[in-house]
N, C-alpha and C positions, 0 to 999 in steps of 0.2 A: 596435756594434749587436747583435751576438750576445749579449753580456752583458746588455744592456737587455732584449732579447726573452726571455732565459731567466728573467727575473723576472715575466713575464706569466702570468696565469691561463689565458688563452685568446687565441690569435691568430686573426684572421679574414682569410682570403685570398679576395678577391672579384674575379671577372671572368676572362675568357678569357686576356688578356695576363698577368695575375698568375699564373694557374694554369700557363701555359706556362713562366714563369720558375721555378716550383717544380720542374718536371721538366727544367730546363736546356734548354728548347726542343729536346728530343731526341725522336725517334720510338722510344718504348719499345713492346714487345709490349703490346697492350691488356690482357692478363691479368697483367702485372707488378704486384705489390702496390704501391699508391701509397705506403704507409707505408715500404716498403723503399727507394723512390727518395728520399723526403723525410726520411730518418732524420737528416739534418743539422739539422733544426729543433730548437731548444732547449726548446720548450714545446708544450703541447697546442695543436692548431690544427684549424680546419675550413676547407675550401676550398669555395667556392660558385662554380659556373661554368656558364655557358651554352655549349654546344658550338658553336664557330665555326671550329675548325681540326681537322686530322687528328691532333692529339696527344691521347692519352688513356692512362690507366692505371687499374688497380684494377677492371676490369670482369670479369664472370664469362663463362665460355664460353657459358652459356645466353643472356646478354644479347647477346653477339656473334652468336649464331645468330638471335635473334628480331628485333633492331632493324633490320637491313637488309630484312627482310620487311615490316616496318611502315612504314619510311621509308628509301628508298635514299640520301637525303642527310642522315641523322641526325647525322653527325659535323660537318657544316659549315653547316647551314641555320639555326642559332640557335633551333630549336624544341625541342631536348632539352637537358638539363643534368644535372649531378651535384652531389651534396653528399658530400664525403668528410671523415671525422673521423679525425684522426691523433694518436696518443699518442706522446710522445717516447720514444726508446730511452735510458734511463739505467741 
């Protein structure tokens, strides 16, 4: 599968469960760069995700300060989402 995916121009990862798989279903520090966690991907990809679990990465310190003030349940209520674009490390 890795070889087949490495021939892709763009891989789209969609959904909370798929996103969690890309980060190994692990609780990373929220500011850990998403690209450093997903450096194993063989091609350019974008992750589209509605936040429904407490797993997240690639967020800025500013976002982490502002989001809880706007919505205490921002990580899990499905009202917020992320789009993360990742270039492969070759």
